[in-house]
C-alpha positions as CSV (number, residue, x, y, z in Angstrom):
1,X,88.3,-10.6,162.5
2,X,88.1,-7.0,163.6
3,X,90.8,-4.6,162.4
4,X,91.1,-1.6,164.6
5,X,92.0,1.6,162.6
6,X,92.1,3.8,165.6
7,X,95.7,5.1,166.1
8,X,95.0,5.6,169.8
9,X,94.1,2.0,170.3
10,X,96.4,0.0,172.6
11,X,99.0,-2.5,171.4
12,X,97.7,-5.9,170.4
13,X,98.5,-9.0,172.5
14,X,102.1,-10.1,172.4
15,X,102.9,-13.0,170.0
16,X,106.0,-15.2,169.6
17,X,108.4,-14.5,166.8
18,X,107.5,-17.8,165.3
19,X,103.9,-16.6,165.0
20,X,105.1,-13.6,163.1
21,X,107.1,-15.8,160.7
22,X,103.9,-17.7,159.9
23,X,102.5,-14.6,158.1
24,X,104.1,-14.5,154.7
25,X,104.3,-10.8,153.6
26,X,105.7,-10.3,150.1
27,X,106.2,-7.4,147.8
28,X,104.8,-7.4,144.3
29,X,104.2,-5.2,141.3
30,X,100.6,-4.3,140.3
31,X,100.2,-5.5,136.7
32,X,96.5,-4.5,136.3
33,X,93.9,-2.5,138.2
34,X,90.2,-1.8,137.7
35,X,87.5,-0.2,139.7
36,X,85.4,-2.9,141.4
37,X,81.9,-1.9,140.3
38,X,79.2,-2.8,142.9
39,X,81.5,-3.1,145.9
40,X,80.0,-1.9,149.2
41,X,83.1,0.3,149.8
42,X,85.1,2.0,147.1
43,X,87.4,-0.8,145.9
44,X,89.8,-1.7,143.1
45,X,90.5,-5.2,141.8
46,X,94.3,-5.8,141.4
47,X,96.5,-8.3,139.7
48,X,99.9,-8.4,141.5
49,X,103.0,-10.1,140.3
50,X,104.8,-11.6,143.4
51,X,107.6,-13.2,141.3
52,X,108.7,-16.8,141.0
53,X,107.4,-19.1,143.7
54,X,104.3,-17.1,144.4
55,X,103.2,-15.9,140.9
56,X,100.4,-13.5,140.0
57,X,97.6,-13.1,142.6
58,X,94.3,-11.3,142.6
59,X,93.5,-8.9,145.4
60,X,90.6,-6.5,146.1
61,X,91.7,-3.4,148.0
62,X,89.5,-0.7,149.5
63,X,91.8,1.9,148.0
64,X,89.6,3.8,145.5
65,X,89.2,6.8,147.8
66,X,92.9,7.8,147.2
67,X,94.0,5.9,144.1
68,X,92.8,5.5,140.5
69,X,93.6,2.3,138.6
70,X,96.1,4.2,136.4
71,X,98.0,5.4,139.5
72,X,98.4,1.8,140.7
73,X,99.7,-0.1,137.7
74,X,103.5,-0.5,138.0
75,X,103.5,0.3,141.7
76,X,105.0,-2.1,144.2
77,X,102.9,-3.0,147.3
78,X,103.1,-5.4,150.2
79,X,100.6,-8.1,150.8
80,X,100.0,-11.3,152.8
81,X,100.1,-14.2,150.4
82,X,99.4,-17.2,152.6
83,X,95.9,-16.5,153.8
84,X,93.2,-18.7,152.1
85,X,91.4,-17.1,149.1
86,X,88.5,-14.9,150.2
87,X,85.3,-14.2,148.3
88,X,84.6,-10.5,148.3
89,X,81.2,-10.0,146.6
90,X,81.6,-11.6,143.1
91,X,85.4,-11.3,143.2
92,X,88.0,-13.7,144.7
93,X,90.9,-12.1,146.6
94,X,94.0,-14.3,146.8
95,X,96.3,-11.8,148.7
96,X,95.6,-9.2,151.4
97,X,97.2,-6.0,150.2
98,X,98.4,-4.0,153.2
99,X,97.9,-0.3,154.1
100,X,97.2,2.1,156.8
101,X,94.2,4.4,157.5
102,X,94.8,8.1,157.2
103,X,93.0,10.7,159.4
104,X,89.8,10.3,157.3
105,X,89.9,6.5,157.4
106,X,91.1,6.1,153.8
107,X,93.5,3.4,153.0
108,X,97.1,4.4,152.2
109,X,99.0,1.5,150.6
110,X,102.2,0.1,152.3
111,X,105.1,-0.1,149.8
112,X,108.9,0.0,149.8
113,X,110.7,3.3,149.4
114,X,113.0,1.8,146.8
115,X,112.4,-0.9,144.2
116,X,113.0,-4.5,145.4
117,X,112.6,-7.8,143.6
118,X,109.1,-9.1,143.4
119,X,108.5,-11.8,145.9
120,X,110.9,-10.3,148.5
121,X,109.7,-11.3,152.0
122,X,109.2,-8.8,154.8
123,X,111.4,-9.4,157.8
């Protein structure tokens, strides 16, 4: 899958609302974060609490260019929780943490403006 980080890129193909509902995007609180040594791109391994029903999931985010592990612990983030686990180097990622690229291509995490319950689903 190719992800286009170019803000000038055209809109993706239209999908049905039911297709959108298949993507389970939840908010969770980062419980632990550590630099992922040996990753090809600056990354941080995360443990995120998505609340009852989803639980704690591991995620590897290419966010080390803008964030330190200490800045991430306690922060709420959005993630896709229903993709199959993905092996990223020696680490297993169980959720895709969401973000946007800034002008320099660094990942800026997507998170709510105000606290919401862990496990809340994006709609």
